[in-house]
C-alpha positions as CSV (number, residue, x, y, z in Angstrom):
1,X,25.2,-25.1,31.9
2,X,27.8,-23.6,34.3
3,X,26.4,-21.1,36.8
4,X,26.7,-17.5,35.8
5,X,29.5,-15.4,37.4
6,X,28.4,-13.4,40.4
7,X,28.1,-9.6,39.9
8,X,28.3,-7.5,43.0
9,X,28.3,-3.7,42.6
10,X,29.2,-1.1,45.2
11,X,26.6,1.5,46.1
12,X,28.6,4.1,44.2
13,X,28.8,1.9,41.1
14,X,25.1,1.1,41.3
15,X,24.1,4.8,41.6
16,X,26.4,5.7,38.7
17,X,25.1,3.0,36.4
18,X,21.5,4.1,37.0
19,X,22.5,7.7,36.3
20,X,24.1,6.7,33.0
21,X,21.0,4.6,31.9
22,X,18.8,7.7,32.4
23,X,21.2,10.1,30.7
24,X,20.4,11.1,27.1
25,X,24.1,11.4,26.5
26,X,24.8,7.7,27.0
27,X,24.8,5.6,23.8
28,X,22.0,3.0,23.4
29,X,24.4,0.1,23.3
30,X,26.1,1.1,26.5
31,X,22.7,1.5,28.2
32,X,21.9,-2.1,27.1
33,X,25.1,-3.5,28.7
34,X,24.7,-1.4,31.9
35,X,21.1,-2.7,32.2
36,X,22.4,-6.3,32.0
37,X,24.9,-5.7,34.8
38,X,22.4,-4.0,37.0
39,X,20.0,-6.9,36.7
40,X,22.8,-9.4,37.3
41,X,23.7,-7.4,40.4
42,X,20.2,-8.1,41.7
43,X,20.9,-11.8,41.5
44,X,19.1,-12.7,38.3
45,X,20.4,-15.5,36.1
46,X,21.1,-15.0,32.4
47,X,17.8,-16.7,31.5
48,X,15.9,-14.5,33.9
49,X,17.5,-11.4,32.5
50,X,16.6,-12.5,28.9
51,X,13.0,-12.5,30.0
52,X,13.3,-8.8,31.1
53,X,15.4,-7.6,28.2
54,X,15.2,-8.4,24.5
55,X,18.6,-10.2,24.4
56,X,19.6,-13.8,24.2
57,X,21.0,-15.5,27.3
58,X,24.3,-16.0,25.3
59,X,24.7,-12.3,24.7
60,X,23.9,-11.5,28.4
61,X,26.5,-14.1,29.5
62,X,29.1,-12.5,27.3
63,X,28.7,-9.0,28.8
64,X,28.3,-10.4,32.3
65,X,31.6,-12.2,31.9
66,X,33.4,-9.2,30.4
67,X,32.3,-7.0,33.3
68,X,33.4,-9.6,35.8
69,X,36.8,-9.8,34.1
70,X,37.6,-6.2,33.2
71,X,35.0,-4.0,34.9
72,X,33.5,-1.1,33.1
73,X,36.2,-1.2,30.4
74,X,35.1,-4.7,29.5
75,X,31.6,-3.6,28.5
76,X,32.8,-0.4,26.8
77,X,34.7,-2.5,24.2
78,X,33.6,-1.9,20.6
79,X,31.9,1.4,21.5
80,X,33.0,4.6,19.7
81,X,35.5,6.5,21.7
82,X,33.5,8.8,24.0
83,X,30.2,7.0,23.5
84,X,29.8,6.6,27.2
85,X,30.5,10.2,28.0
86,X,28.9,13.5,27.2
87,X,30.3,16.9,26.3
88,X,33.5,16.9,24.3
89,X,33.4,13.1,23.8
90,X,29.9,13.3,22.3
91,X,31.3,15.9,19.8
92,X,34.1,13.5,18.9
93,X,31.5,10.8,18.2
94,X,29.6,13.2,16.0
95,X,32.7,14.1,14.1
96,X,33.5,10.5,13.5
97,X,30.0,9.9,12.2
98,X,30.4,12.8,9.9
99,X,33.7,11.5,8.6
100,X,32.3,8.1,7.9
101,X,29.4,9.6,5.9
102,X,31.8,11.9,4.0
103,X,34.2,9.2,3.0
104,X,31.4,6.8,2.1
105,X,29.6,9.2,-0.2
106,X,32.5,11.2,-1.7
107,X,34.0,10.1,-5.0
108,X,37.2,12.0,-4.2
109,X,37.8,9.9,-1.1
110,X,37.8,6.4,-2.4
111,X,40.3,3.8,-1.1
112,X,43.4,3.5,-3.2
113,X,43.1,0.9,-6.0
114,X,39.4,0.1,-5.1
115,X,36.0,1.3,-6.3
116,X,34.3,1.4,-2.9
117,X,34.8,1.1,0.8
118,X,34.2,-1.9,3.0
119,X,33.5,-1.5,6.7
120,X,37.0,-2.8,7.5
121,X,38.9,-0.7,5.0
122,X,37.1,2.5,6.1
123,X,37.6,1.6,9.8
124,X,41.3,1.2,9.2
125,X,41.4,4.6,7.4
126,X,39.6,6.4,10.3
127,X,41.3,4.4,13.0
128,X,38.1,3.0,14.5
129,X,36.2,-0.2,14.8
130,X,34.4,-1.7,11.7
131,X,31.3,-2.3,13.7
132,X,30.9,1.4,14.2
133,X,31.2,2.0,10.5
134,X,28.6,-0.8,9.9
135,X,26.2,0.8,12.3
136,X,26.5,4.3,10.7
137,X,25.9,2.7,7.3
138,X,22.9,0.8,8.5
139,X,21.4,4.0,10.1
140,X,22.0,6.0,6.8
141,X,20.9,3.2,4.5
142,X,24.4,3.0,2.8
143,X,25.2,-0.1,0.8
144,X,28.5,0.6,-1.0
145,X,28.7,-3.0,-2.2
146,X,25.6,-2.6,-4.3
147,X,25.3,-0.7,-7.6
148,X,22.1,0.2,-9.5
149,X,22.1,0.9,-13.2
150,X,20.5,3.8,-14.9
151,X,20.5,5.9,-18.0
152,X,18.9,9.2,-18.8
153,X,17.3,9.2,-22.2
154,X,18.8,11.7,-24.7
155,X,15.7,11.4,-27.0
156,X,15.0,14.9,-28.3
157,X,11.2,14.2,-28.1
158,X,11.5,12.6,-24.6
159,X,8.9,14.9,-22.9
160,X,6.4,14.5,-25.7
161,X,6.7,10.7,-25.8
162,X,6.6,10.5,-22.1
163,X,3.4,12.5,-21.8
164,X,1.8,10.4,-24.6
165,X,2.6,7.0,-23.0
166,X,1.9,8.1,-19.4
167,X,-1.4,9.6,-20.6
168,X,-2.5,6.2,-21.9
169,X,-1.7,4.7,-18.5
170,X,-3.4,7.3,-16.3
171,X,-6.1,8.7,-18.6
172,X,-6.8,6.1,-21.3
173,X,-9.1,7.1,-24.2
174,X,-12.7,5.8,-24.1
175,X,-13.8,2.8,-26.1
176,X,-10.2,1.7,-26.5
177,X,-7.8,-1.1,-25.4
178,X,-4.2,-0.3,-24.5
179,X,-1.5,-2.9,-25.0
180,X,2.1,-2.8,-23.9
181,X,4.1,-4.9,-26.4
182,X,7.7,-6.1,-26.6
183,X,9.8,-9.2,-27.2
184,X,11.9,-11.1,-24.7
185,X,14.6,-12.5,-27.0
186,X,17.3,-15.1,-26.7
187,X,15.6,-17.1,-23.9
188,X,17.8,-20.1,-23.4
189,X,16.5,-23.6,-23.1
190,X,19.0,-24.8,-20.4
191,X,19.1,-28.3,-19.1
192,X,21.1,-29.2,-16.0
193,X,23.7,-31.9,-16.1
194,X,22.3,-33.6,-13.0
195,X,19.0,-33.5,-11.2
196,X,18.7,-30.9,-8.4
197,X,17.9,-31.6,-4.8
198,X,14.5,-30.4,-3.4
199,X,14.2,-27.8,-0.7
200,X,13.7,-29.1,2.8
201,X,13.8,-27.6,6.3
202,X,17.1,-25.8,6.9
203,X,18.3,-26.2,3.3
204,X,17.5,-24.4,0.0
205,X,16.8,-26.3,-3.2
206,X,19.8,-26.9,-5.4
207,X,20.8,-27.2,-9.0
208,X,24.1,-27.8,-10.8
209,X,26.1,-24.8,-11.8
210,X,26.7,-26.3,-15.3
211,X,24.1,-26.9,-18.0
212,X,23.4,-28.1,-21.5
213,X,22.2,-25.6,-24.1
214,X,19.4,-26.7,-26.4
215,X,18.8,-23.5,-28.3
216,X,16.8,-20.3,-27.8
217,X,13.4,-18.8,-28.3
218,X,11.8,-15.4,-28.4
219,X,8.6,-14.5,-26.4
220,X,6.4,-11.9,-28.0
221,X,4.0,-10.5,-25.4
222,X,1.2,-8.0,-25.3
223,X,0.1,-6.9,-21.9
224,X,-3.5,-5.6,-21.6
225,X,-2.8,-2.5,-19.4
226,X,-6.4,-2.5,-18.0
227,X,-6.9,-6.2,-17.2
228,X,-3.3,-7.5,-16.8
229,X,-4.0,-10.3,-19.3
230,X,-1.2,-11.5,-21.6
231,X,-1.3,-12.4,-25.3
232,X,1.9,-14.4,-25.9
233,X,3.5,-16.3,-28.7
234,X,7.0,-17.9,-28.9
235,X,8.9,-17.6,-32.2
236,X,12.4,-18.6,-33.3
237,X,13.3,-15.1,-34.6
238,X,12.3,-11.6,-33.9
239,X,12.4,-9.8,-37.3
240,X,9.7,-7.4,-38.6
241,X,7.9,-10.4,-40.1
242,X,7.4,-12.0,-36.7
243,X,6.5,-8.8,-35.1
244,X,3.9,-7.9,-37.7
245,X,2.5,-11.4,-37.5
246,X,2.1,-11.1,-33.8
247,X,0.6,-7.6,-34.1
248,X,-2.0,-9.0,-36.5
249,X,-2.9,-11.7,-33.9
250,X,-3.3,-9.1,-31.2
251,X,-5.6,-7.0,-33.5
252,X,-7.6,-10.1,-34.4
253,X,-8.3,-10.9,-30.7
254,X,-9.5,-7.4,-29.9
255,X,-13.1,-6.3,-30.2
256,X,-13.6,-4.7,-33.6
257,X,-15.6,-1.8,-32.2
258,X,-12.7,-0.6,-30.1
259,X,-9.6,1.4,-30.9
260,X,-6.3,-0.4,-30.3
261,X,-3.3,1.5,-28.8
262,X,0.0,-0.3,-28.8
263,X,3.0,0.9,-26.8
264,X,6.4,-0.3,-28.1
265,X,10.0,0.6,-27.9
266,X,12.2,2.0,-30.6
267,X,13.5,-1.4,-31.9
268,X,13.9,-1.1,-35.7
269,X,11.5,-3.9,-36.5
270,X,8.7,-1.9,-34.8
271,X,9.2,0.9,-37.3
272,X,9.8,-1.2,-40.4
273,X,8.2,0.0,-43.7
274,X,5.9,-3.0,-43.9
275,X,4.7,-2.4,-40.3
276,X,3.9,1.2,-41.1
277,X,2.1,0.2,-44.3
278,X,-0.1,-2.3,-42.3
279,X,-0.9,0.4,-39.8
280,X,-2.1,2.7,-42.5
281,X,-4.5,0.0,-43.7
282,X,-5.7,-0.5,-40.1
283,X,-6.3,3.0,-38.7
284,X,-7.9,1.6,-35.5
285,X,-4.5,0.4,-34.5
286,X,-2.3,3.3,-33.2
287,X,1.3,2.8,-32.3
288,X,3.0,4.8,-29.5
289,X,6.8,4.8,-29.2
290,X,8.4,5.2,-25.8
291,X,11.6,7.4,-25.7
292,X,14.9,5.8,-26.4
293,X,16.7,4.2,-23.3
294,X,13.4,4.2,-21.4
295,X,12.4,0.5,-21.2
296,X,11.1,1.2,-17.7
297,X,8.2,3.1,-19.3
298,X,6.9,-0.1,-21.0
299,X,4.7,-2.0,-18.5
300,X,5.2,-5.4,-20.2
301,X,8.7,-5.3,-18.9
302,X,7.2,-5.9,-15.5
303,X,5.7,-9.2,-16.8
304,X,9.0,-10.2,-18.3
305,X,10.6,-9.8,-14.8
306,X,7.8,-11.9,-13.4
307,X,8.2,-14.8,-15.8
308,X,12.0,-14.7,-15.5
309,X,11.8,-14.9,-11.7
310,X,9.1,-17.5,-11.5
311,X,9.7,-19.8,-14.5
312,X,12.8,-19.1,-16.6
313,X,15.7,-18.5,-14.2
314,X,15.4,-21.7,-12.3
315,X,13.6,-23.7,-15.0
316,X,15.0,-26.9,-16.5
317,X,14.2,-27.4,-20.1
318,X,15.0,-30.5,-22.2
319,X,14.5,-28.8,-25.5
320,X,13.3,-25.5,-27.1
321,X,9.9,-27.0,-27.5
322,X,9.8,-27.8,-23.8
323,X,10.9,-24.2,-23.0
324,X,8.1,-22.8,-25.1
325,X,5.5,-25.1,-23.7
326,X,6.4,-24.1,-20.1
327,X,6.4,-20.4,-21.1
328,X,2.9,-20.7,-22.6
329,X,1.7,-22.7,-19.5
330,X,2.9,-19.9,-17.3
331,X,1.0,-17.3,-19.4
332,X,-2.2,-19.5,-19.3
333,X,-1.9,-19.8,-15.5
334,X,-1.3,-16.0,-15.2
335,X,-4.4,-15.3,-17.3
336,X,-6.7,-17.3,-15.0
337,X,-6.5,-14.5,-12.4
338,X,-4.6,-11.6,-14.0
339,X,-3.8,-8.5,-12.1
340,X,-2.8,-5.3,-13.9
341,X,0.4,-3.5,-13.1
342,X,-0.8,-0.1,-11.9
343,X,1.1,3.0,-13.1
344,X,1.1,5.7,-10.4
345,X,3.5,8.5,-11.4
346,X,2.3,11.3,-13.7
347,X,4.5,12.8,-16.4
348,X,5.2,16.0,-14.4
349,X,6.6,14.0,-11.4
350,X,8.8,11.9,-13.6
351,X,10.2,15.0,-15.4
352,X,11.0,16.7,-12.1
353,X,12.9,13.6,-11.0
354,X,14.9,13.5,-14.2
355,X,15.8,17.2,-14.0
356,X,17.1,16.6,-10.5
357,X,19.2,13.7,-11.8
358,X,20.6,15.8,-14.7
359,X,21.7,18.5,-12.2
360,X,23.6,16.0,-10.1
361,X,25.3,14.6,-13.2
362,X,26.6,18.0,-14.4
């Protein structure tokens, strides 16, 4: 490697750099660069400086060379205007930060023809450097490129249903079993057109982007809220007949001396007349409906996320039968050492959060 350029500061420069490093008005990034130059002035190599400061020798060499070529202006590059000064310049930096936050969060200040800002488009708008925008976003936790979905339930009996279901999670009745039940429908048996390559050091595993479809299946699952165990069954359809058949299976596998509470969503098959008739004949089975548009309230959805991530999404299935066998194998493995999904929020906390969201949406 070539020898590092020699840095030789005057007494005045050395004194000024030390003063700025101690000043609370100097930006952290400029302090880092000044520290590199001060150590270089002491005759340390890039490798020796990297042992004193948490920077790579490559980064140290870059700022060392820039200072040697352009002096102080070289290491002030990419810093906000005024970042190396106090007083009025610090106020300019604060105003720039405020503008970045304002433009990022305001729906009235979106870029023309686009749905959100990027660091470069916002930097061009505010006549600054995109790295400054990126740093403010990182400090504030802004991620304009991401979007989360949500929907507030308009169920007229939302509060009543919420308290009912959350009550089962947090204060379950004695001598009872609580099941969270739902169907994961239209699971595709996808087979890849070519074998994938295994993961190895420095390279992720691969699979082809195209696939062969062999059909679909529906997973009926009942999550024991207390133990985390799953009762599962794959079926070709998800009508009321299949749901009732599965419900009977869950009931048959539960101790007869215990009440059975079943949490389900508002899918029409769950409220079918034949299902209601069966419930009347089996009073120990009590069905609880979650509010509309509130799938997050049904704990079995957590298990569906788990099996999707660890088996279905990257699975390769030569047939529907193969898909169903692998789903059931996953459930069997899960039940060897099940862990319950613990519900922590009470109904009052959830209602307060929803009220805050409604006020923002008005």
